[in-house]
C-alpha positions as CSV (number, residue, x, y, z in Angstrom):
1,M,19.4,0.1,-5.1
2,R,17.8,2.8,-7.3
3,V,15.4,5.4,-6.1
4,Y,12.4,6.3,-8.3
5,R,10.5,9.4,-7.2
6,A,7.4,8.7,-9.2
7,G,5.3,11.5,-7.7
8,R,1.6,11.6,-7.9
9,L,0.4,9.1,-10.5
10,S,-3.0,8.7,-12.2
11,G,-4.6,5.7,-13.9
12,L,-3.9,3.4,-10.9
13,R,-0.2,3.6,-11.8
14,S,0.6,4.1,-8.2
15,L,-0.1,0.4,-7.8
16,T,0.3,-1.1,-11.3
17,L,3.8,0.4,-11.8
18,L,5.3,-1.7,-9.1
19,H,3.8,-4.8,-10.7
20,A,5.3,-3.8,-14.0
21,M,8.8,-3.0,-12.5
22,A,8.8,-6.3,-10.7
23,R,7.7,-8.3,-13.8
24,L,10.5,-6.6,-15.8
25,G,13.1,-7.3,-13.2
26,Y,13.9,-3.7,-12.2
27,E,15.2,-3.4,-8.6
28,G,14.6,-0.2,-6.7
29,M,12.5,1.8,-4.3
30,L,9.4,3.5,-5.7
31,I,7.8,6.4,-3.8
32,T,4.5,7.5,-5.1
33,S,0.9,8.7,-4.3
34,P,-2.3,8.2,-6.2
35,A,-4.0,11.0,-8.0
36,E,-7.4,9.3,-7.6
37,T,-9.2,7.4,-4.9
38,F,-9.5,3.6,-5.5
39,L,-9.9,0.4,-3.6
40,S,-7.4,-2.4,-3.7
41,V,-8.2,-6.0,-2.7
42,G,-5.5,-8.5,-1.8
43,F,-4.4,-11.4,-3.9
44,L,-6.5,-13.9,-1.9
45,D,-9.5,-11.7,-1.0
46,N,-12.9,-12.8,-2.2
47,A,-13.7,-9.4,-3.6
48,P,-17.5,-9.8,-4.3
49,E,-18.0,-11.1,-0.8
50,L,-15.9,-8.4,0.9
51,V,-16.6,-5.3,-1.2
52,D,-19.8,-3.9,-2.7
53,L,-18.5,-3.8,-6.3
54,E,-21.7,-2.3,-7.7
55,K,-21.7,0.6,-5.2
56,C,-18.0,1.2,-6.0
57,R,-19.0,1.5,-9.7
58,R,-21.9,3.9,-8.9
59,M,-19.6,6.1,-6.7
60,G,-16.8,6.1,-9.3
61,V,-14.3,4.3,-7.1
62,P,-12.2,1.8,-9.2
63,V,-11.4,-1.6,-7.7
64,I,-8.2,-3.4,-8.5
65,R,-6.8,-6.8,-7.3
66,R,-3.1,-6.6,-6.4
67,E,-0.7,-9.5,-6.6
68,L,0.3,-9.0,-3.0
69,G,-1.2,-10.1,0.3
70,G,-3.0,-8.1,2.9
71,G,-6.7,-7.1,3.0
72,A,-8.9,-4.6,1.2
73,V,-7.7,-1.1,1.5
74,L,-8.9,2.4,0.4
75,L,-6.1,4.3,-1.3
76,D,-6.0,8.0,-2.1
77,G,-3.8,11.1,-2.4
78,D,-3.6,11.5,1.4
79,Q,-1.3,8.5,1.5
80,V,2.4,8.1,0.5
81,F,3.4,4.7,-0.9
82,Y,6.8,3.1,-0.4
83,Q,7.4,0.1,-2.6
84,L,10.6,-2.0,-2.6
85,I,11.4,-4.3,-5.4
86,L,14.2,-6.8,-4.8
87,R,15.3,-9.7,-6.9
88,R,14.7,-13.0,-5.1
89,G,17.9,-14.1,-3.5
90,S,19.0,-10.5,-2.7
91,P,21.4,-10.3,0.3
92,L,19.0,-7.7,1.7
93,L,16.2,-10.4,2.1
94,P,16.1,-12.7,5.1
95,F,15.1,-16.2,4.5
96,R,11.8,-15.9,6.4
97,V,9.1,-13.5,5.2
98,Q,8.2,-12.4,8.7
99,E,11.8,-11.4,9.3
100,A,11.7,-9.4,6.1
101,Y,8.6,-7.6,7.3
102,R,10.3,-6.8,10.6
103,I,13.6,-5.5,9.1
104,L,11.9,-3.5,6.3
105,S,9.5,-1.9,8.7
106,E,12.3,-0.3,10.7
107,P,12.8,2.7,8.4
108,V,9.1,3.3,8.4
109,L,9.0,3.3,12.2
110,R,11.8,5.9,12.2
111,V,9.9,8.1,9.7
112,Y,6.8,8.1,11.9
113,R,9.0,8.9,14.9
114,R,10.4,11.9,13.0
115,L,6.8,13.0,12.3
116,G,6.1,12.9,16.1
117,I,4.5,9.5,16.4
118,E,5.8,6.5,18.4
119,A,4.9,3.5,16.3
120,A,5.6,-0.2,16.5
121,Y,5.7,-3.2,14.2
122,R,2.9,-5.6,14.8
123,P,3.3,-9.0,13.1
124,V,2.8,-9.9,10.6
125,N,2.2,-6.8,8.4
126,D,0.9,-3.9,10.5
127,I,2.4,-0.7,12.0
128,V,0.5,0.6,15.0
129,V,0.7,3.5,17.3
130,R,2.2,2.6,20.7
131,G,-0.2,2.9,23.6
132,T,-3.4,2.8,21.6
133,G,-2.6,0.0,19.2
134,R,-4.3,1.8,16.4
135,K,-3.1,0.8,12.9
136,I,-1.4,3.6,11.0
137,S,0.1,1.7,8.1
138,G,-0.7,-1.5,6.3
139,Q,2.0,-3.5,4.4
140,G,2.0,-6.3,2.0
141,A,4.6,-8.5,0.4
142,G,4.9,-11.3,-2.1
143,D,6.6,-12.5,-5.3
144,I,5.9,-10.8,-8.6
145,G,7.8,-12.2,-11.6
146,R,11.4,-12.7,-10.6
147,C,11.2,-10.3,-7.7
148,F,10.1,-10.0,-4.1
149,V,8.0,-6.9,-3.5
150,F,7.4,-5.2,-0.1
151,A,4.9,-2.3,-0.2
152,G,3.2,-0.1,2.3
153,N,1.6,3.3,2.9
154,L,1.9,6.2,5.3
155,L,-1.5,7.5,6.2
156,L,-1.4,11.3,6.4
157,R,-5.2,11.5,6.5
158,F,-7.9,8.9,6.0
159,N,-11.5,8.8,4.9
160,V,-13.1,6.3,7.3
161,D,-16.6,7.2,6.2
162,L,-15.9,6.2,2.6
163,M,-14.2,3.0,3.5
164,A,-17.2,2.0,5.6
165,E,-19.5,2.8,2.7
166,L,-17.8,0.5,0.3
167,F,-17.6,-2.7,2.3
168,R,-20.4,-5.3,1.9
169,V,-22.3,-5.3,5.2
170,P,-26.0,-5.1,6.0
171,E,-27.0,-1.5,6.1
172,E,-28.0,-1.7,9.8
173,L,-24.5,-2.7,10.6
174,R,-22.8,0.1,8.6
175,P,-22.7,2.6,11.5
176,L,-21.1,0.0,13.7
177,L,-18.5,-0.7,11.0
178,R,-17.7,3.0,10.7
179,E,-17.3,3.2,14.5
180,V,-15.0,0.1,14.6
181,L,-12.8,1.5,11.7
182,G,-12.5,4.8,13.5
183,E,-11.5,3.1,16.7
184,N,-8.9,0.8,15.1
185,L,-7.3,3.0,12.4
186,T,-5.5,6.3,12.7
187,W,-3.4,8.7,10.7
188,V,-0.7,11.3,11.0
189,E,-3.0,14.4,11.1
190,R,-5.2,12.8,13.7
191,E,-2.2,11.9,15.9
192,T,-0.2,15.2,15.6
193,G,-2.7,17.8,14.4
194,R,-0.5,18.4,11.3
195,K,-0.6,16.9,7.8
196,P,2.9,16.8,6.4
197,S,3.5,17.4,2.7
198,Y,4.2,14.6,0.2
199,L,7.7,16.0,-0.4
200,E,8.5,16.0,3.3
201,V,7.5,12.4,3.7
202,E,9.3,11.4,0.5
203,E,12.5,12.9,1.8
204,L,12.2,11.2,5.2
205,L,11.6,7.8,3.5
206,I,14.7,8.1,1.3
207,E,16.8,9.2,4.3
208,E,15.6,6.4,6.5
209,F,15.7,3.6,4.0
210,S,19.2,4.7,2.9
211,R,20.4,3.7,6.4
212,L,19.3,0.1,5.6
213,M,20.5,-0.2,2.0
214,D,22.9,1.6,-0.3
215,F,21.2,3.8,-2.9
216,E,22.9,4.3,-6.3
217,G,21.0,7.5,-6.9
218,E,17.7,8.7,-8.4
219,F,16.5,7.4,-11.8
220,E,13.6,8.0,-14.1
221,V,10.9,5.3,-14.3
222,P,11.6,3.2,-17.5
223,P,9.1,4.0,-20.3
224,E,8.6,0.3,-20.9
225,A,7.4,-0.1,-17.2
226,V,4.8,2.7,-17.7
227,S,3.5,1.0,-20.8
228,L,3.3,-2.4,-19.1
229,A,1.7,-0.8,-16.0
230,D,-1.2,0.4,-18.2
231,R,-1.7,-3.1,-19.6
232,I,-1.6,-4.6,-16.1
233,R,-4.3,-2.2,-15.0
234,E,-6.6,-3.7,-17.6
235,E,-5.8,-7.2,-16.3
236,L,-6.1,-6.5,-12.6
237,T,-9.3,-4.5,-12.9
238,S,-11.1,-6.9,-15.2
239,E,-14.3,-8.6,-14.2
240,E,-12.6,-12.0,-14.5
241,T,-9.9,-11.1,-12.1
242,L,-12.1,-9.3,-9.5
243,L,-14.8,-12.0,-9.5
244,E,-12.2,-14.9,-9.2
245,D,-13.2,-17.3,-6.4
246,T,-10.1,-17.5,-4.3
247,G,-11.7,-19.9,-1.8
248,R,-11.4,-17.4,1.0
249,R,-14.5,-16.6,3.1
250,H,-14.8,-13.4,5.1
């Protein structure tokens, strides 16, 4: 398994690069963080019903539909992404997706523990703080191209106010939404009083995932993957993709 320290990426590459790597068949672990704030909706989300797309445009917050499950999430530079790309049939992958979530969440739980937070896996795709049950990491998985992708984020800090502003709800309910988000989400700085650096978290992720899988070493992101990532951005942010009726009602 190869490690790609992608660093802070702009142009939505922090999300599109994993799609490109998977479509091209590159196995590995990508660690990255976005240089901008953007909103990502899940593969099955009904974006126009869930998110105020016009307000996102006015506020300069790009919206992208990822080819993975999970709900709508606000992503920014105060998060560190871990993204595993494995060829389907890999011996590292259990037969059942829920079992894959459980096993691949273990290194993340250990990272949180080393940061001073006792966290637990909550099926099917959440990591929560023990005791309060507050969600501190969201994860998604799915097939892209010939690969299975498992991706998640460590929340170092989180902007609850902005997330509440971008969801489509009646204005009179927005304060309630903000309150609910604040009660149900949390982040490292809130739990510990300290915001660790990107590099600290990156090192911890590599150390803990290396206990689960053998890493060949560190490699540069292939240039062809970067080029494809930028083409994928145009595809996944297009009006046609965002307005697609997935049949889901929120």
